[in-house]
FILORO-45417 format. One record per residue (C-alpha): residue number from 0; residue in one letter; y, x, z. Coordinates in pm, 1 decimal. Last residue first. Layout:
N
<pamar num="NUM" residu="A" c2="Y" c1="X" c3="Z"/>
...
***
This chain:
322
<pamar num="321" residu="I" c2="-1925.8" c1="581.8" c3="728.9"/>
<pamar num="320" residu="N" c2="-1744.5" c1="860.2" c3="911.8"/>
<pamar num="319" residu="K" c2="-1855.8" c1="1179.2" c3="739.8"/>
<pamar num="318" residu="R" c2="-1843.3" c1="1016.8" c3="397.1"/>
<pamar num="317" residu="I" c2="-1484.7" c1="904.5" c3="455.8"/>
<pamar num="316" residu="F" c2="-1363.5" c1="1243.0" c3="575.0"/>
<pamar num="315" residu="T" c2="-1537.6" c1="1438.3" c3="298.8"/>
<pamar num="314" residu="E" c2="-1399.6" c1="1209.3" c3="28.0"/>
<pamar num="313" residu="I" c2="-1044.6" c1="1223.5" c3="163.6"/>
<pamar num="312" residu="K" c2="-1063.6" c1="1600.6" c3="207.5"/>
<pamar num="311" residu="D" c2="-1182.4" c1="1655.3" c3="-149.2"/>
<pamar num="310" residu="F" c2="-916.4" c1="1412.7" c3="-275.2"/>
<pamar num="309" residu="P" c2="-636.6" c1="1617.7" c3="-119.3"/>
<pamar num="308" residu="I" c2="-349.9" c1="1485.9" c3="-338.3"/>
<pamar num="307" residu="C" c2="-144.7" c1="1795.7" c3="-424.6"/>
<pamar num="306" residu="K" c2="-156.9" c1="1795.5" c3="-803.1"/>
<pamar num="305" residu="N" c2="119.9" c1="2061.3" c3="-793.8"/>
<pamar num="304" residu="E" c2="359.5" c1="1881.7" c3="-1028.8"/>
<pamar num="303" residu="G" c2="325.2" c1="1556.7" c3="-837.9"/>
<pamar num="302" residu="G" c2="-10.9" c1="1444.2" c3="-703.3"/>
<pamar num="301" residu="D" c2="17.1" c1="1082.3" c3="-814.8"/>
<pamar num="300" residu="Y" c2="161.2" c1="894.5" c3="-518.2"/>
<pamar num="299" residu="L" c2="123.9" c1="1191.4" c3="-284.0"/>
<pamar num="298" residu="D" c2="410.8" c1="1372.0" c3="-455.8"/>
<pamar num="297" residu="C" c2="623.3" c1="1064.1" c3="-382.9"/>
<pamar num="296" residu="H" c2="684.7" c1="1148.2" c3="-17.2"/>
<pamar num="295" residu="D" c2="740.0" c1="1522.7" c3="-57.7"/>
<pamar num="294" residu="A" c2="482.1" c1="1799.7" c3="-77.8"/>
<pamar num="293" residu="N" c2="542.9" c1="2170.4" c3="-8.5"/>
<pamar num="292" residu="P" c2="257.0" c1="2191.5" c3="243.5"/>
<pamar num="291" residu="I" c2="33.9" c1="1881.7" c3="293.5"/>
<pamar num="290" residu="I" c2="24.1" c1="1763.1" c3="656.2"/>
<pamar num="289" residu="L" c2="-312.3" c1="1623.8" c3="769.6"/>
<pamar num="288" residu="L" c2="-331.6" c1="1409.2" c3="1082.8"/>
<pamar num="287" residu="E" c2="-684.1" c1="1334.1" c3="1205.6"/>
<pamar num="286" residu="K" c2="-862.1" c1="1068.8" c3="1415.8"/>
<pamar num="285" residu="N" c2="-1236.3" c1="1086.3" c3="1491.1"/>
<pamar num="284" residu="D" c2="-1178.9" c1="1261.9" c3="1825.8"/>
<pamar num="283" residu="G" c2="-1055.0" c1="948.8" c3="1998.6"/>
<pamar num="282" residu="Q" c2="-730.0" c1="761.6" c3="2054.0"/>
<pamar num="281" residu="L" c2="-444.6" c1="683.2" c3="1815.4"/>
<pamar num="280" residu="L" c2="-83.3" c1="608.7" c3="1909.1"/>
<pamar num="279" residu="K" c2="35.8" c1="968.2" c3="1867.8"/>
<pamar num="278" residu="F" c2="-94.3" c1="962.3" c3="1509.8"/>
<pamar num="277" residu="M" c2="138.9" c1="676.9" c3="1424.5"/>
<pamar num="276" residu="D" c2="434.0" c1="889.2" c3="1542.8"/>
<pamar num="275" residu="E" c2="338.9" c1="1177.8" c3="1315.6"/>
<pamar num="274" residu="S" c2="267.3" c1="939.6" c3="1029.5"/>
<pamar num="273" residu="F" c2="610.5" c1="773.4" c3="1057.4"/>
<pamar num="272" residu="Y" c2="789.9" c1="1103.5" c3="1116.6"/>
<pamar num="271" residu="R" c2="683.9" c1="1227.3" c3="771.8"/>
<pamar num="270" residu="S" c2="901.5" c1="969.7" c3="596.4"/>
<pamar num="269" residu="H" c2="1160.0" c1="1213.3" c3="457.5"/>
<pamar num="268" residu="A" c2="865.9" c1="1399.4" c3="304.2"/>
<pamar num="267" residu="N" c2="879.2" c1="1780.9" c3="298.7"/>
<pamar num="266" residu="A" c2="551.4" c1="1840.1" c3="484.0"/>
<pamar num="265" residu="G" c2="382.0" c1="1567.0" c3="281.8"/>
<pamar num="264" residu="H" c2="170.3" c1="1317.0" c3="472.5"/>
<pamar num="263" residu="I" c2="-195.3" c1="1230.7" c3="525.5"/>
<pamar num="262" residu="L" c2="-321.1" c1="1018.0" c3="817.6"/>
<pamar num="261" residu="L" c2="-699.6" c1="1000.2" c3="855.7"/>
<pamar num="260" residu="V" c2="-848.2" c1="728.0" c3="1077.9"/>
<pamar num="259" residu="A" c2="-1208.8" c1="687.1" c3="1196.7"/>
<pamar num="258" residu="N" c2="-1339.4" c1="385.6" c3="1384.5"/>
<pamar num="257" residu="R" c2="-1250.6" c1="309.7" c3="1746.0"/>
<pamar num="256" residu="I" c2="-907.8" c1="154.8" c3="1688.4"/>
<pamar num="255" residu="E" c2="-781.1" c1="25.8" c3="2025.2"/>
<pamar num="254" residu="G" c2="-485.6" c1="267.9" c3="2036.4"/>
<pamar num="253" residu="A" c2="-348.2" c1="99.0" c3="1724.2"/>
<pamar num="252" residu="F" c2="-291.8" c1="-220.7" c3="1925.0"/>
<pamar num="251" residu="V" c2="87.9" c1="-243.6" c3="1894.9"/>
<pamar num="250" residu="H" c2="60.2" c1="-92.4" c3="1548.1"/>
<pamar num="249" residu="Q" c2="315.8" c1="-322.8" c3="1385.6"/>
<pamar num="248" residu="P" c2="617.4" c1="-496.1" c3="1536.9"/>
<pamar num="247" residu="T" c2="691.3" c1="-846.4" c3="1405.4"/>
<pamar num="246" residu="N" c2="1054.9" c1="-968.6" c3="1407.1"/>
<pamar num="245" residu="I" c2="1204.6" c1="-717.5" c3="1165.2"/>
<pamar num="244" residu="F" c2="891.3" c1="-741.8" c3="951.9"/>
<pamar num="243" residu="S" c2="925.8" c1="-1118.6" c3="912.4"/>
<pamar num="242" residu="L" c2="1292.6" c1="-1087.4" c3="818.6"/>
<pamar num="241" residu="A" c2="1254.9" c1="-814.4" c3="554.8"/>
<pamar num="240" residu="S" c2="1155.5" c1="-1056.1" c3="280.2"/>
<pamar num="239" residu="T" c2="1498.8" c1="-1220.1" c3="293.2"/>
<pamar num="238" residu="K" c2="1633.7" c1="-1030.0" c3="-6.8"/>
<pamar num="237" residu="N" c2="1347.8" c1="-1113.1" c3="-241.9"/>
<pamar num="236" residu="W" c2="1157.4" c1="-797.5" c3="-318.5"/>
<pamar num="235" residu="G" c2="1257.3" c1="-567.5" c3="-606.0"/>
<pamar num="234" residu="G" c2="1401.6" c1="-645.8" c3="-947.9"/>
<pamar num="233" residu="N" c2="1236.5" c1="-369.8" c3="-1154.5"/>
<pamar num="232" residu="S" c2="1047.6" c1="-43.7" c3="-1096.7"/>
<pamar num="231" residu="N" c2="1017.4" c1="-114.4" c3="-724.5"/>
<pamar num="230" residu="L" c2="883.5" c1="-461.9" c3="-789.8"/>
<pamar num="229" residu="S" c2="618.5" c1="-328.3" c3="-1027.4"/>
<pamar num="228" residu="R" c2="511.9" c1="-573.4" c3="-1297.9"/>
<pamar num="227" residu="P" c2="679.2" c1="-383.3" c3="-1584.8"/>
<pamar num="226" residu="H" c2="535.8" c1="-47.1" c3="-1473.2"/>
<pamar num="225" residu="Y" c2="724.6" c1="278.8" c3="-1436.5"/>
<pamar num="224" residu="G" c2="525.6" c1="566.4" c3="-1285.9"/>
<pamar num="223" residu="R" c2="560.4" c1="889.8" c3="-1482.6"/>
<pamar num="222" residu="P" c2="728.7" c1="706.1" c3="-1770.2"/>
<pamar num="221" residu="T" c2="1046.9" c1="706.3" c3="-1559.3"/>
<pamar num="220" residu="K" c2="1205.2" c1="451.3" c3="-1323.6"/>
<pamar num="219" residu="Y" c2="938.6" c1="433.7" c3="-1050.5"/>
<pamar num="218" residu="Y" c2="852.7" c1="801.6" c3="-1011.3"/>
<pamar num="217" residu="A" c2="1168.1" c1="1004.8" c3="-1065.8"/>
<pamar num="216" residu="H" c2="1373.3" c1="721.8" c3="-912.1"/>
<pamar num="215" residu="Y" c2="1167.6" c1="729.2" c3="-593.1"/>
<pamar num="214" residu="G" c2="1210.2" c1="1105.6" c3="-572.1"/>
<pamar num="213" residu="K" c2="1585.0" c1="1085.4" c3="-629.8"/>
<pamar num="212" residu="V" c2="1604.5" c1="841.2" c3="-339.9"/>
<pamar num="211" residu="F" c2="1399.6" c1="1086.6" c3="-130.7"/>
<pamar num="210" residu="D" c2="1639.1" c1="1368.2" c3="-218.7"/>
<pamar num="209" residu="P" c2="1939.9" c1="1178.2" c3="-87.5"/>
<pamar num="208" residu="A" c2="2192.6" c1="1077.0" c3="-356.2"/>
<pamar num="207" residu="D" c2="2465.7" c1="1335.3" c3="-427.8"/>
<pamar num="206" residu="A" c2="2411.9" c1="1330.6" c3="-804.8"/>
<pamar num="205" residu="P" c2="2450.2" c1="955.2" c3="-811.6"/>
<pamar num="204" residu="I" c2="2156.2" c1="731.0" c3="-905.7"/>
<pamar num="203" residu="T" c2="2092.0" c1="536.5" c3="-1224.0"/>
<pamar num="202" residu="E" c2="1862.7" c1="241.0" c3="-1288.1"/>
<pamar num="201" residu="A" c2="1840.8" c1="168.7" c3="-916.5"/>
<pamar num="200" residu="V" c2="1499.1" c1="135.6" c3="-748.5"/>
<pamar num="199" residu="G" c2="1428.2" c1="-232.5" c3="-692.7"/>
<pamar num="198" residu="G" c2="1688.0" c1="-504.2" c3="-649.2"/>
<pamar num="197" residu="G" c2="1729.4" c1="-739.1" c3="-354.7"/>
<pamar num="196" residu="L" c2="1608.6" c1="-1048.6" c3="-534.8"/>
<pamar num="195" residu="E" c2="1764.1" c1="-1389.8" c3="-476.3"/>
<pamar num="194" residu="Y" c2="1512.8" c1="-1659.6" c3="-387.3"/>
<pamar num="193" residu="A" c2="1553.3" c1="-1989.7" c3="-566.5"/>
<pamar num="192" residu="G" c2="1639.1" c1="-2350.9" c3="-483.7"/>
<pamar num="191" residu="N" c2="2009.2" c1="-2271.8" c3="-487.8"/>
<pamar num="190" residu="K" c2="2082.7" c1="-2438.4" c3="-153.9"/>
<pamar num="189" residu="Y" c2="1769.6" c1="-2287.9" c3="0.6"/>
<pamar num="188" residu="D" c2="1855.0" c1="-1942.0" c3="-131.2"/>
<pamar num="187" residu="V" c2="2211.5" c1="-1961.1" c3="0.2"/>
<pamar num="186" residu="S" c2="2094.6" c1="-2073.7" c3="342.9"/>
<pamar num="185" residu="R" c2="1833.8" c1="-1796.5" c3="355.2"/>
<pamar num="184" residu="Q" c2="2102.5" c1="-1546.4" c3="251.3"/>
<pamar num="183" residu="A" c2="2302.7" c1="-1638.9" c3="560.7"/>
<pamar num="182" residu="N" c2="1988.2" c1="-1559.0" c3="758.3"/>
<pamar num="181" residu="L" c2="1967.3" c1="-1216.0" c3="598.5"/>
<pamar num="180" residu="A" c2="2334.5" c1="-1137.7" c3="656.5"/>
<pamar num="179" residu="E" c2="2328.2" c1="-1244.6" c3="1022.0"/>
<pamar num="178" residu="K" c2="2006.4" c1="-1050.3" c3="1083.9"/>
<pamar num="177" residu="M" c2="2164.7" c1="-737.6" c3="933.2"/>
<pamar num="176" residu="Q" c2="2472.4" c1="-783.8" c3="1151.7"/>
<pamar num="175" residu="Y" c2="2248.6" c1="-805.2" c3="1457.8"/>
<pamar num="174" residu="V" c2="2060.2" c1="-488.0" c3="1367.3"/>
<pamar num="173" residu="A" c2="2384.5" c1="-299.4" c3="1302.1"/>
<pamar num="172" residu="D" c2="2524.5" c1="-414.8" c3="1636.8"/>
<pamar num="171" residu="A" c2="2213.2" c1="-298.1" c3="1822.4"/>
<pamar num="170" residu="D" c2="2224.6" c1="49.6" c3="1666.1"/>
<pamar num="169" residu="N" c2="2055.6" c1="132.1" c3="1337.0"/>
<pamar num="168" residu="S" c2="1976.0" c1="499.7" c3="1257.5"/>
<pamar num="167" residu="D" c2="1602.9" c1="496.9" c3="1335.1"/>
<pamar num="166" residu="F" c2="1548.4" c1="768.5" c3="1070.9"/>
<pamar num="165" residu="Y" c2="1580.8" c1="503.7" c3="800.5"/>
<pamar num="164" residu="G" c2="1672.2" c1="163.6" c3="941.3"/>
<pamar num="163" residu="N" c2="1569.0" c1="37.6" c3="1284.8"/>
<pamar num="162" residu="H" c2="1448.4" c1="-311.9" c3="1199.9"/>
<pamar num="161" residu="N" c2="1329.7" c1="-269.6" c3="841.1"/>
<pamar num="160" residu="V" c2="1213.4" c1="87.6" c3="906.4"/>
<pamar num="159" residu="R" c2="1016.0" c1="-10.5" c3="1217.2"/>
<pamar num="158" residu="S" c2="848.8" c1="-316.7" c3="1070.2"/>
<pamar num="157" residu="M" c2="764.2" c1="-129.1" c3="751.3"/>
<pamar num="156" residu="N" c2="584.5" c1="152.0" c3="936.0"/>
<pamar num="155" residu="Y" c2="567.0" c1="387.7" c3="640.9"/>
<pamar num="154" residu="S" c2="275.8" c1="606.7" c3="541.7"/>
<pamar num="153" residu="T" c2="248.4" c1="902.8" c3="302.2"/>
<pamar num="152" residu="I" c2="-121.8" c1="812.0" c3="264.5"/>
<pamar num="151" residu="C" c2="-317.7" c1="628.6" c3="534.3"/>
<pamar num="150" residu="V" c2="-695.8" c1="666.5" c3="514.3"/>
<pamar num="149" residu="T" c2="-903.6" c1="422.6" c3="720.6"/>
<pamar num="148" residu="A" c2="-1274.6" c1="473.4" c3="784.5"/>
<pamar num="147" residu="K" c2="-1545.2" c1="231.8" c3="901.8"/>
<pamar num="146" residu="I" c2="-1357.4" c1="-90.8" c3="836.5"/>
<pamar num="145" residu="R" c2="-1591.0" c1="-359.6" c3="970.6"/>
<pamar num="144" residu="T" c2="-1409.2" c1="-346.1" c3="1305.9"/>
<pamar num="143" residu="D" c2="-1113.5" c1="-535.7" c3="1160.1"/>
<pamar num="142" residu="I" c2="-824.0" c1="-583.4" c3="1404.7"/>
<pamar num="141" residu="A" c2="-678.0" c1="-235.7" c3="1458.1"/>
<pamar num="140" residu="A" c2="-800.6" c1="-119.8" c3="1115.9"/>
<pamar num="139" residu="A" c2="-586.3" c1="-387.7" c3="952.2"/>
<pamar num="138" residu="N" c2="-269.9" c1="-260.9" c3="1122.1"/>
<pamar num="137" residu="L" c2="-358.9" c1="94.2" c3="1018.8"/>
<pamar num="136" residu="A" c2="-392.8" c1="-31.6" c3="662.2"/>
<pamar num="135" residu="L" c2="-53.8" c1="-203.2" c3="701.3"/>
<pamar num="134" residu="G" c2="105.8" c1="131.1" c3="786.9"/>
<pamar num="133" residu="G" c2="-57.3" c1="292.9" c3="487.0"/>
<pamar num="132" residu="W" c2="48.4" c1="-11.4" c3="287.0"/>
<pamar num="131" residu="G" c2="408.0" c1="81.5" c3="349.6"/>
<pamar num="130" residu="C" c2="334.8" c1="417.3" c3="179.6"/>
<pamar num="129" residu="I" c2="-25.8" c1="413.2" c3="53.2"/>
<pamar num="128" residu="G" c2="-325.9" c1="242.4" c3="209.8"/>
<pamar num="127" residu="I" c2="-688.7" c1="350.1" c3="165.3"/>
<pamar num="126" residu="I" c2="-968.8" c1="134.9" c3="307.4"/>
<pamar num="125" residu="S" c2="-1332.2" c1="188.3" c3="404.3"/>
<pamar num="124" residu="V" c2="-1659.0" c1="-6.4" c3="371.4"/>
<pamar num="123" residu="Q" c2="-1995.4" c1="149.4" c3="455.6"/>
<pamar num="122" residu="E" c2="-2188.3" c1="-118.3" c3="647.3"/>
<pamar num="121" residu="A" c2="-2163.8" c1="-360.8" c3="354.0"/>
<pamar num="120" residu="N" c2="-2347.4" c1="-117.3" c3="127.0"/>
<pamar num="119" residu="V" c2="-2214.9" c1="-237.7" c3="-206.3"/>
<pamar num="118" residu="N" c2="-2410.0" c1="-316.4" c3="-524.8"/>
<pamar num="117" residu="D" c2="-2480.4" c1="-678.9" c3="-433.9"/>
<pamar num="116" residu="Q" c2="-2116.2" c1="-743.9" c3="-346.2"/>
<pamar num="115" residu="V" c2="-2078.0" c1="-941.0" c3="-22.1"/>
<pamar num="114" residu="S" c2="-1899.4" c1="-675.4" c3="187.0"/>
<pamar num="113" residu="L" c2="-1656.0" c1="-590.2" c3="-91.4"/>
<pamar num="112" residu="F" c2="-1504.2" c1="-938.1" c3="-94.6"/>
<pamar num="111" residu="D" c2="-1465.7" c1="-967.9" c3="281.6"/>
<pamar num="110" residu="V" c2="-1321.8" c1="-614.5" c3="293.2"/>
<pamar num="109" residu="A" c2="-1061.9" c1="-716.3" c3="35.4"/>
<pamar num="108" residu="A" c2="-988.4" c1="-1022.5" c3="247.3"/>
<pamar num="107" residu="Q" c2="-927.3" c1="-790.7" c3="542.7"/>
<pamar num="106" residu="F" c2="-679.6" c1="-588.6" c3="339.1"/>
<pamar num="105" residu="D" c2="-498.5" c1="-905.5" c3="229.3"/>
<pamar num="104" residu="E" c2="-498.4" c1="-1020.7" c3="593.8"/>
<pamar num="103" residu="T" c2="-273.0" c1="-727.5" c3="680.0"/>
<pamar num="102" residu="N" c2="-49.0" c1="-848.8" c3="397.3"/>
<pamar num="101" residu="I" c2="-46.8" c1="-1203.5" c3="530.0"/>
<pamar num="100" residu="D" c2="47.0" c1="-1100.0" c3="882.8"/>
<pamar num="99" residu="P" c2="296.0" c1="-824.0" c3="800.9"/>
<pamar num="98" residu="S" c2="458.1" c1="-1053.1" c3="543.1"/>
<pamar num="97" residu="A" c2="603.4" c1="-973.6" c3="200.8"/>
<pamar num="96" residu="V" c2="785.9" c1="-1187.2" c3="-54.9"/>
<pamar num="95" residu="Y" c2="812.5" c1="-1114.9" c3="-425.3"/>
<pamar num="94" residu="R" c2="708.3" c1="-1454.7" c3="-556.3"/>
<pamar num="93" residu="P" c2="733.7" c1="-1780.2" c3="-365.0"/>
<pamar num="92" residu="M" c2="450.8" c1="-1856.0" c3="-397.2"/>
<pamar num="91" residu="G" c2="115.6" c1="-1678.6" c3="-395.0"/>
<pamar num="90" residu="G" c2="-112.4" c1="-1541.1" c3="-661.7"/>
<pamar num="89" residu="S" c2="-203.1" c1="-1187.9" c3="-762.9"/>
<pamar num="88" residu="E" c2="-108.3" c1="-1036.6" c3="-1098.8"/>
<pamar num="87" residu="G" c2="172.0" c1="-828.7" c3="-951.1"/>
<pamar num="86" residu="T" c2="310.4" c1="-966.6" c3="-626.4"/>
<pamar num="85" residu="F" c2="296.5" c1="-1276.3" c3="-402.9"/>
<pamar num="84" residu="S" c2="-13.9" c1="-1159.2" c3="-213.5"/>
<pamar num="83" residu="P" c2="-95.8" c1="-792.5" c3="-255.5"/>
<pamar num="82" residu="D" c2="-216.4" c1="-646.7" c3="-586.9"/>
<pamar num="81" residu="F" c2="-557.7" c1="-487.7" c3="-552.6"/>
<pamar num="80" residu="A" c2="-721.5" c1="-151.6" c3="-617.8"/>
<pamar num="79" residu="I" c2="-1097.3" c1="-188.9" c3="-581.2"/>
<pamar num="78" residu="T" c2="-1358.3" c1="78.2" c3="-528.1"/>
<pamar num="77" residu="L" c2="-1730.1" c1="142.4" c3="-560.7"/>
<pamar num="76" residu="F" c2="-1770.7" c1="499.2" c3="-441.2"/>
<pamar num="75" residu="G" c2="-1941.3" c1="800.5" c3="-599.9"/>
<pamar num="74" residu="R" c2="-1671.0" c1="1060.8" c3="-656.5"/>
<pamar num="73" residu="E" c2="-1557.5" c1="917.6" c3="-989.5"/>
<pamar num="72" residu="A" c2="-1507.8" c1="594.2" c3="-797.1"/>
<pamar num="71" residu="M" c2="-1274.6" c1="786.0" c3="-564.5"/>
<pamar num="70" residu="T" c2="-1066.7" c1="889.2" c3="-863.6"/>
<pamar num="69" residu="Q" c2="-1048.8" c1="534.7" c3="-1000.7"/>
<pamar num="68" residu="A" c2="-939.5" c1="391.3" c3="-666.3"/>
<pamar num="67" residu="Y" c2="-679.8" c1="660.8" c3="-597.5"/>
<pamar num="66" residu="L" c2="-528.5" c1="619.0" c3="-945.0"/>
<pamar num="65" residu="G" c2="-535.6" c1="242.0" c3="-906.2"/>
<pamar num="64" residu="S" c2="-348.8" c1="265.3" c3="-575.9"/>
<pamar num="63" residu="H" c2="-92.0" c1="488.0" c3="-748.1"/>
<pamar num="62" residu="Q" c2="26.1" c1="262.1" c3="-1031.5"/>
<pamar num="61" residu="E" c2="-161.8" c1="-13.3" c3="-1215.4"/>
<pamar num="60" residu="K" c2="-242.8" c1="-166.3" c3="-877.4"/>
<pamar num="59" residu="V" c2="121.1" c1="-261.9" c3="-828.7"/>
<pamar num="58" residu="A" c2="406.6" c1="-106.8" c3="-630.7"/>
<pamar num="57" residu="G" c2="653.5" c1="-273.8" c3="-393.9"/>
<pamar num="56" residu="F" c2="507.7" c1="-111.0" c3="-82.5"/>
<pamar num="55" residu="A" c2="278.4" c1="156.5" c3="-220.3"/>
<pamar num="54" residu="G" c2="16.0" c1="37.9" c3="-210.6"/>
<pamar num="53" residu="C" c2="-343.9" c1="-81.1" c3="-194.8"/>
<pamar num="52" residu="C" c2="-696.8" c1="58.6" c3="-202.0"/>
<pamar num="51" residu="A" c2="-1027.4" c1="-100.6" c3="-96.3"/>
<pamar num="50" residu="I" c2="-1316.9" c1="144.8" c3="-63.9"/>
<pamar num="49" residu="A" c2="-1693.4" c1="93.5" c3="-96.8"/>
<pamar num="48" residu="P" c2="-2015.0" c1="282.0" c3="-25.6"/>
<pamar num="47" residu="F" c2="-2248.3" c1="237.5" c3="-320.3"/>
<pamar num="46" residu="K" c2="-2573.0" c1="75.0" c3="-427.6"/>
<pamar num="45" residu="N" c2="-2729.5" c1="85.7" c3="-776.3"/>
<pamar num="44" residu="G" c2="-2652.8" c1="429.9" c3="-914.9"/>
<pamar num="43" residu="V" c2="-2507.9" c1="594.1" c3="-1226.7"/>
<pamar num="42" residu="K" c2="-2200.9" c1="467.9" c3="-1410.2"/>
<pamar num="41" residu="P" c2="-1995.7" c1="493.1" c3="-1092.5"/>
<pamar num="40" residu="W" c2="-1772.2" c1="199.0" c3="-989.5"/>
<pamar num="39" residu="Y" c2="-1415.9" c1="79.9" c3="-1047.8"/>
<pamar num="38" residu="M" c2="-1281.2" c1="-267.5" c3="-971.3"/>
<pamar num="37" residu="D" c2="-924.7" c1="-361.4" c3="-1062.5"/>
<pamar num="36" residu="A" c2="-795.6" c1="-632.5" c3="-836.8"/>
<pamar num="35" residu="V" c2="-641.2" c1="-979.0" c3="-843.9"/>
<pamar num="34" residu="L" c2="-577.7" c1="-1182.0" c3="-528.8"/>
<pamar num="33" residu="E" c2="-601.4" c1="-1558.0" c3="-492.6"/>
<pamar num="32" residu="I" c2="-406.8" c1="-1697.9" c3="-197.1"/>
<pamar num="31" residu="G" c2="-588.4" c1="-1949.6" c3="21.2"/>
<pamar num="30" residu="F" c2="-437.4" c1="-1828.2" c3="347.8"/>
<pamar num="29" residu="R" c2="-782.3" c1="-1691.9" c3="436.2"/>
<pamar num="28" residu="N" c2="-763.6" c1="-1446.0" c3="147.6"/>
<pamar num="27" residu="H" c2="-906.8" c1="-1500.5" c3="-197.5"/>
<pamar num="26" residu="F" c2="-1094.1" c1="-1283.9" c3="-447.2"/>
<pamar num="25" residu="T" c2="-1047.8" c1="-1184.7" c3="-809.8"/>
<pamar num="24" residu="V" c2="-1201.6" c1="-916.7" c3="-1031.1"/>
<pamar num="23" residu="K" c2="-1088.9" c1="-707.8" c3="-1330.0"/>
<pamar num="22" residu="K" c2="-1338.3" c1="-457.7" c3="-1471.3"/>
<pamar num="21" residu="H" c2="-1407.2" c1="-85.1" c3="-1478.8"/>
<pamar num="20" residu="N" c2="-1707.0" c1="146.4" c3="-1511.0"/>
<pamar num="19" residu="V" c2="-1672.5" c1="515.5" c3="-1432.6"/>
<pamar num="18" residu="K" c2="-1681.2" c1="860.9" c3="-1592.6"/>
<pamar num="17" residu="D" c2="-1479.6" c1="774.2" c3="-1904.2"/>
<pamar num="16" residu="S" c2="-1164.8" c1="763.9" c3="-1693.7"/>
<pamar num="15" residu="K" c2="-864.5" c1="564.1" c3="-1814.1"/>
<pamar num="14" residu="P" c2="-537.5" c1="755.5" c3="-1815.0"/>
<pamar num="13" residu="F" c2="-269.5" c1="691.3" c3="-1550.2"/>
<pamar num="12" residu="V" c2="32.7" c1="457.2" c3="-1569.1"/>
<pamar num="11" residu="K" c2="-208.3" c1="165.4" c3="-1610.7"/>
<pamar num="10" residu="D" c2="-197.0" c1="-90.1" c3="-1892.5"/>
<pamar num="9" residu="W" c2="-562.7" c1="-105.7" c3="-2001.6"/>
<pamar num="8" residu="E" c2="-607.4" c1="-443.0" c3="-2171.5"/>
<pamar num="7" residu="N" c2="-732.5" c1="-741.8" c3="-1970.8"/>
<pamar num="6" residu="T" c2="-405.8" c1="-873.1" c3="-1833.7"/>
<pamar num="5" residu="I" c2="-450.8" c1="-1156.2" c3="-1585.5"/>
<pamar num="4" residu="K" c2="-209.2" c1="-1449.3" c3="-1562.8"/>
<pamar num="3" residu="L" c2="-326.3" c1="-1652.4" c3="-1264.7"/>
<pamar num="2" residu="K" c2="-328.0" c1="-2031.4" c3="-1274.7"/>
<pamar num="1" residu="E" c2="-196.2" c1="-2181.5" c3="-951.4"/>
<pamar num="0" residu="M" c2="-443.5" c1="-2371.3" c3="-734.7"/>
***
């Protein structure tokens, strides 16, 4: 098993809370990959409901998932924010690759871990997924009946956006040309014995860049959210990572989810259509779609200037449904 490099000093992009306990933990998924997480729990109490947090896609636990985890711990939950397989401090080779199967399993492995902790009520486990991990959280909820409540924040369906492009703009020829380019890259990578990275958020962006590109830059490339282990802040995923998503649709069985789901999205987010379309797939009166006024995609990473993350609603929803 590969030796993990775990940082013990506080290196988050958000301040450390004096209201909760914190430590690093590890757990494994059923593919044998060791995952690293930050655990947060209240200073008072012996048994807690639990939440596993992850995302955004290409982020690390020192960014927004950690902020959500620490805040929910302040509200009485035992939480973990984990790095997905192949990224951050977690294990897995090659590095910087994503998979709808393995990454859905990462959420389930987090539930495995939480369910056996002595200070966790195993019947009260929930998950929070952000951005592409919001879509993967919904994927996990469709298979894992142990997840009592699922909260999807500013969600992407990574299979859909990789295949169809932003705003479903790819036609059949564009999809085929993309497959040709990605498979040609596989040959190059194999010949070179290394996986070429696609690049994260650009160092500089033109003045006429779309607003959502400017939003990503304002988070990932500035002190607001930059982190040296974040793919989005640095070299990005390997170029061929998109292939498995292109060929594996997500949310095919979302209509089978019986436990509670809350989808939260910004009214001004370019990605809003993902949550709205996900919501159409869900069945039952324990499903909600919440649109936050005047918020864009990245505002829900850390609250933005208006501190718009609806933590009260998230807490109320989870407690009602666990």
